[in-house]
C-alpha positions in Angstrom: -1.7 -72.3 -74.0 -1.9 -68.8 -72.5 -5.4 -68.5 -73.8 -6.4 -71.7 -72.1 -4.9 -70.5 -68.8 -6.7 -67.2 -69.0 -10.0 -69.0 -69.8 -9.5 -71.4 -66.9 -8.9 -68.5 -64.5 -11.9 -66.6 -65.8 -14.3 -69.5 -65.3 -13.2 -69.6 -61.7 -13.6 -65.9 -61.2 -9.8 -65.3 -60.7 -8.1 -62.3 -62.3 -5.1 -63.4 -64.4 -1.9 -62.2 -62.8 0.0 -59.4 -64.5 3.0 -61.5 -65.2 1.1 -63.3 -67.9 0.5 -60.0 -69.8 4.1 -59.0 -69.2 5.4 -62.3 -70.6 3.2 -62.1 -73.6 4.3 -58.5 -74.2 8.0 -59.5 -74.0 7.4 -62.4 -76.4 5.7 -60.0 -78.8 8.6 -57.5 -78.8 11.2 -60.3 -79.2 9.2 -61.8 -82.1 8.9 -58.3 -83.7 12.7 -57.8 -83.5 13.8 -61.3 -84.6 11.1 -62.4 -87.0 9.5 -59.6 -88.8 6.9 -61.7 -90.6 5.3 -63.2 -87.4 1.9 -62.0 -86.2 3.5 -60.0 -83.4 0.7 -57.4 -83.4 -1.7 -60.0 -82.2 0.6 -60.8 -79.2 0.7 -57.1 -78.3 -3.0 -56.7 -78.7 -3.6 -59.7 -76.4 -1.1 -58.2 -73.9 -3.0 -54.8 -73.9 -6.3 -56.6 -73.4 -5.0 -58.6 -70.5 -3.7 -55.4 -68.8 -7.0 -53.7 -69.4 -9.0 -56.6 -68.0 -6.7 -56.9 -65.0 -7.1 -53.2 -64.2 -10.9 -53.4 -64.5 -11.1 -56.4 -62.2 -8.9 -54.6 -59.7 -11.1 -51.5 -59.7 -14.2 -53.6 -59.4 -12.7 -55.5 -56.5 -11.8 -52.3 -54.6 -15.1 -50.6 -55.3 -17.0 -49.4 -52.2 -20.5 -50.8 -52.0 -23.4 -48.3 -52.4 -24.8 -47.0 -49.1 -28.3 -48.2 -49.9 -27.1 -51.7 -50.5 -25.7 -52.0 -47.0 -28.6 -50.5 -45.2 -30.8 -52.9 -43.2 -34.6 -52.8 -44.0 
């Protein structure tokens, strides 16, 4: 379900909020503590990728346009 939400947000050009990554990370840690045999490393990998993607999108959104791109011909 989380993957579908992230895909839906991506198709609309919206950066997924950080609480999705935090929730997935907490779920991964709780799974690792309670159920050792679950695929908790996949949850943590998805959490790390969501954080990285969110930071890249934030940097891209705050980037200053190049001076030549704003000059009038």
